LUMLUMPA-571795 format. One record per residue (C-alpha): residue number from 1; x, y, z. Coordinates in steps of 0.25 Angstrom, whole numbers, plus 2048, in hexadecimal, padded with zeros to 3 digits. Example, Ala and Ser with C-alpha at 12.3 -4.5 7.8 and 13.67 -1.06 7.14 Angstrom:
! LUMLUMPA-571795
<lose seq="1" xx="831" yy="7EE" zz="81F"/>
<lose seq="2" xx="837" yy="7FC" zz="81D"/>
This chain:
! LUMLUMPA-571795
<lose seq="1" xx="A7F" yy="04C" zz="299"/>
<lose seq="2" xx="A85" yy="05A" zz="29B"/>
<lose seq="3" xx="A80" yy="066" zz="292"/>
<lose seq="4" xx="A8E" yy="067" zz="28B"/>
<lose seq="5" xx="A8E" yy="058" zz="288"/>
<lose seq="6" xx="A80" yy="059" zz="282"/>
<lose seq="7" xx="A84" yy="066" zz="27A"/>
<lose seq="8" xx="A90" yy="05F" zz="275"/>
<lose seq="9" xx="A89" yy="052" zz="271"/>
<lose seq="10" xx="A7E" yy="05A" zz="26A"/>
<lose seq="11" xx="A87" yy="063" zz="262"/>
<lose seq="12" xx="A8B" yy="057" zz="25B"/>
<lose seq="13" xx="A7D" yy="052" zz="258"/>
<lose seq="14" xx="A74" yy="05E" zz="257"/>
<lose seq="15" xx="A71" yy="069" zz="24D"/>
<lose seq="16" xx="A67" yy="06F" zz="257"/>
<lose seq="17" xx="A6F" yy="070" zz="264"/>
<lose seq="18" xx="A67" yy="07B" zz="26B"/>
<lose seq="19" xx="A5A" yy="073" zz="26B"/>
<lose seq="20" xx="A61" yy="067" zz="270"/>
<lose seq="21" xx="A67" yy="06F" zz="27C"/>
<lose seq="22" xx="A5A" yy="075" zz="27F"/>
<lose seq="23" xx="A54" yy="067" zz="280"/>
<lose seq="24" xx="A60" yy="063" zz="289"/>
<lose seq="25" xx="A5E" yy="06F" zz="292"/>
<lose seq="26" xx="A4F" yy="06D" zz="293"/>
<lose seq="27" xx="A51" yy="05F" zz="297"/>
<lose seq="28" xx="A5B" yy="063" zz="2A2"/>
<lose seq="29" xx="A52" yy="06E" zz="2A6"/>
<lose seq="30" xx="A5E" yy="078" zz="2A6"/>
<lose seq="31" xx="A5D" yy="086" zz="2AA"/>
<lose seq="32" xx="A5C" yy="08E" zz="2B6"/>
<lose seq="33" xx="A50" yy="08E" zz="2C0"/>
<lose seq="34" xx="A4C" yy="09B" zz="2BA"/>
<lose seq="35" xx="A4C" yy="095" zz="2AC"/>
<lose seq="36" xx="A44" yy="089" zz="2B1"/>
<lose seq="37" xx="A3A" yy="092" zz="2B7"/>
<lose seq="38" xx="A39" yy="09A" zz="2AA"/>
<lose seq="39" xx="A38" yy="08D" zz="2A2"/>
<lose seq="40" xx="A2C" yy="089" zz="2AB"/>
<lose seq="41" xx="A25" yy="097" zz="2AA"/>
<lose seq="42" xx="A26" yy="096" zz="29B"/>
<lose seq="43" xx="A21" yy="088" zz="29A"/>
<lose seq="44" xx="A15" yy="08C" zz="2A4"/>
<lose seq="45" xx="A11" yy="097" zz="29B"/>
<lose seq="46" xx="A12" yy="08F" zz="28E"/>
<lose seq="47" xx="A1D" yy="098" zz="288"/>
<lose seq="48" xx="A26" yy="093" zz="27D"/>
<lose seq="49" xx="A35" yy="094" zz="280"/>
<lose seq="50" xx="A42" yy="08E" zz="27D"/>
<lose seq="51" xx="A4D" yy="08D" zz="288"/>
<lose seq="52" xx="A5C" yy="090" zz="286"/>
<lose seq="53" xx="A5A" yy="098" zz="279"/>
<lose seq="54" xx="A67" yy="09B" zz="272"/>
<lose seq="55" xx="A6B" yy="0A2" zz="265"/>
<lose seq="56" xx="A77" yy="09E" zz="25D"/>
<lose seq="57" xx="A7D" yy="0AC" zz="25C"/>
<lose seq="58" xx="A7C" yy="0AE" zz="26B"/>
<lose seq="59" xx="A87" yy="0A8" zz="273"/>
<lose seq="60" xx="A91" yy="0AB" zz="27E"/>
<lose seq="61" xx="AA0" yy="0AB" zz="27A"/>
<lose seq="62" xx="A9F" yy="0A0" zz="270"/>
<lose seq="63" xx="A94" yy="09B" zz="266"/>
<lose seq="64" xx="A93" yy="08E" zz="26E"/>
<lose seq="65" xx="A8E" yy="095" zz="27A"/>
<lose seq="66" xx="A80" yy="099" zz="276"/>
<lose seq="67" xx="A79" yy="0A2" zz="280"/>
<lose seq="68" xx="A6B" yy="09D" zz="284"/>
<lose seq="69" xx="A5F" yy="0A5" zz="288"/>
<lose seq="70" xx="A57" yy="09E" zz="293"/>
<lose seq="71" xx="A4A" yy="09E" zz="28B"/>
<lose seq="72" xx="A44" yy="0A2" zz="27D"/>
<lose seq="73" xx="A35" yy="0A5" zz="280"/>
<lose seq="74" xx="A2A" yy="0A6" zz="275"/>
<lose seq="75" xx="A1F" yy="0B0" zz="27A"/>
<lose seq="76" xx="A13" yy="0B5" zz="272"/>
<lose seq="77" xx="A19" yy="0B8" zz="265"/>
<lose seq="78" xx="A28" yy="0BA" zz="268"/>
<lose seq="79" xx="A34" yy="0B3" zz="26F"/>
<lose seq="80" xx="A3E" yy="0B8" zz="279"/>
<lose seq="81" xx="A49" yy="0B3" zz="282"/>
<lose seq="82" xx="A49" yy="0B2" zz="291"/>
<lose seq="83" xx="A54" yy="0B1" zz="29A"/>
<lose seq="84" xx="A53" yy="0AD" zz="2A9"/>
<lose seq="85" xx="A5E" yy="0B5" zz="2B0"/>
<lose seq="86" xx="A62" yy="0AE" zz="2BD"/>
<lose seq="87" xx="A6D" yy="0B3" zz="2C7"/>
<lose seq="88" xx="A79" yy="0B0" zz="2BE"/>
<lose seq="89" xx="A74" yy="0BB" zz="2B5"/>
<lose seq="90" xx="A76" yy="0C6" zz="2C0"/>
<lose seq="91" xx="A82" yy="0C2" zz="2C9"/>
<lose seq="92" xx="A8D" yy="0B7" zz="2CA"/>
<lose seq="93" xx="A88" yy="0AA" zz="2D0"/>
<lose seq="94" xx="A90" yy="09F" zz="2D6"/>
<lose seq="95" xx="A87" yy="093" zz="2D3"/>
<lose seq="96" xx="A90" yy="089" zz="2DB"/>
<lose seq="97" xx="A9C" yy="089" zz="2E3"/>
<lose seq="98" xx="AA5" yy="085" zz="2D7"/>
<lose seq="99" xx="AA2" yy="093" zz="2D1"/>
<lose seq="100" xx="AAC" yy="09E" zz="2D5"/>
<lose seq="101" xx="AA8" yy="0AC" zz="2D6"/>
<lose seq="102" xx="AB0" yy="0AF" zz="2CA"/>
<lose seq="103" xx="AA9" yy="0A5" zz="2C2"/>
<lose seq="104" xx="A9B" yy="0AA" zz="2C7"/>
<lose seq="105" xx="A9F" yy="0B8" zz="2C2"/>
<lose seq="106" xx="AA4" yy="0B3" zz="2B5"/>
<lose seq="107" xx="A97" yy="0AB" zz="2B3"/>
<lose seq="108" xx="A8F" yy="0B7" zz="2B6"/>
<lose seq="109" xx="A97" yy="0C0" zz="2AC"/>
<lose seq="110" xx="A96" yy="0B6" zz="2A1"/>
<lose seq="111" xx="A87" yy="0B5" zz="2A4"/>
<lose seq="112" xx="A86" yy="0C4" zz="2A3"/>
<lose seq="113" xx="A8D" yy="0C3" zz="295"/>
<lose seq="114" xx="A84" yy="0B8" zz="290"/>
<lose seq="115" xx="A77" yy="0C0" zz="295"/>
<lose seq="116" xx="A7C" yy="0CD" zz="28E"/>
<lose seq="117" xx="A7F" yy="0C5" zz="281"/>
<lose seq="118" xx="A70" yy="0BF" zz="282"/>
<lose seq="119" xx="A6B" yy="0CD" zz="284"/>
<lose seq="120" xx="A72" yy="0D3" zz="278"/>
<lose seq="121" xx="A6F" yy="0C8" zz="26F"/>
<lose seq="122" xx="A60" yy="0C9" zz="272"/>
<lose seq="123" xx="A61" yy="0D8" zz="270"/>
<lose seq="124" xx="A68" yy="0D7" zz="263"/>
<lose seq="125" xx="A5F" yy="0CD" zz="25E"/>
<lose seq="126" xx="A52" yy="0D3" zz="263"/>
<lose seq="127" xx="A4E" yy="0C8" zz="26C"/>
<lose seq="128" xx="A46" yy="0CA" zz="279"/>
<lose seq="129" xx="A4E" yy="0C6" zz="285"/>
<lose seq="130" xx="A47" yy="0C5" zz="293"/>
<lose seq="131" xx="A4F" yy="0C3" zz="29F"/>
<lose seq="132" xx="A49" yy="0BF" zz="2AC"/>
<lose seq="133" xx="A51" yy="0BF" zz="2B9"/>
<lose seq="134" xx="A51" yy="0B1" zz="2C1"/>
<lose seq="135" xx="A54" yy="0B4" zz="2CF"/>
<lose seq="136" xx="A50" yy="0A6" zz="2D5"/>
<lose seq="137" xx="A41" yy="0AB" zz="2D8"/>
<lose seq="138" xx="A38" yy="0A2" zz="2CF"/>
<lose seq="139" xx="A2B" yy="0AA" zz="2D2"/>
<lose seq="140" xx="A33" yy="0B7" zz="2CE"/>
<lose seq="141" xx="A38" yy="0B0" zz="2C1"/>
<lose seq="142" xx="A2A" yy="0AC" zz="2BD"/>
<lose seq="143" xx="A24" yy="0BA" zz="2C0"/>
<lose seq="144" xx="A2F" yy="0C0" zz="2B7"/>
<lose seq="145" xx="A2B" yy="0B6" zz="2AC"/>
<lose seq="146" xx="A1D" yy="0BA" zz="2AD"/>
<lose seq="147" xx="A20" yy="0C8" zz="2AD"/>
<lose seq="148" xx="A29" yy="0C6" zz="2A1"/>
<lose seq="149" xx="A1E" yy="0BF" zz="299"/>
<lose seq="150" xx="A13" yy="0C9" zz="29D"/>
<lose seq="151" xx="A1C" yy="0D4" zz="298"/>
<lose seq="152" xx="A20" yy="0CE" zz="28A"/>
């Protein structure tokens, strides 16, 4: 079953759509490789977290497209949001031969808009947002996560 089919089905039955989607995503092990490494890191260090955290008043273009943060993490006596920013955040990328250069550029620009909305939302709501660059190097990502938690 596709995500969209699942969403459509659940909209008719659920008063708590977000939790059902979170369960579906965790069963599918969705997310980038960087998100998977981060998830493993958080679990290994017994840190409480929620994946794909959204807020009802943070959306892109229409209220049906809620923006999601990779992780909400509880640490010591506070929580913060954590984004793992892969290559799509920094340059246009053609993920397959069916994507044109123009579509890759559009995807990149829309991603930049979404990142700006997330940044502004966190700033205006006094929410700590941490961004870590994911460049494909697992050891570097783990080291950056260690540095992050050491400095919190």
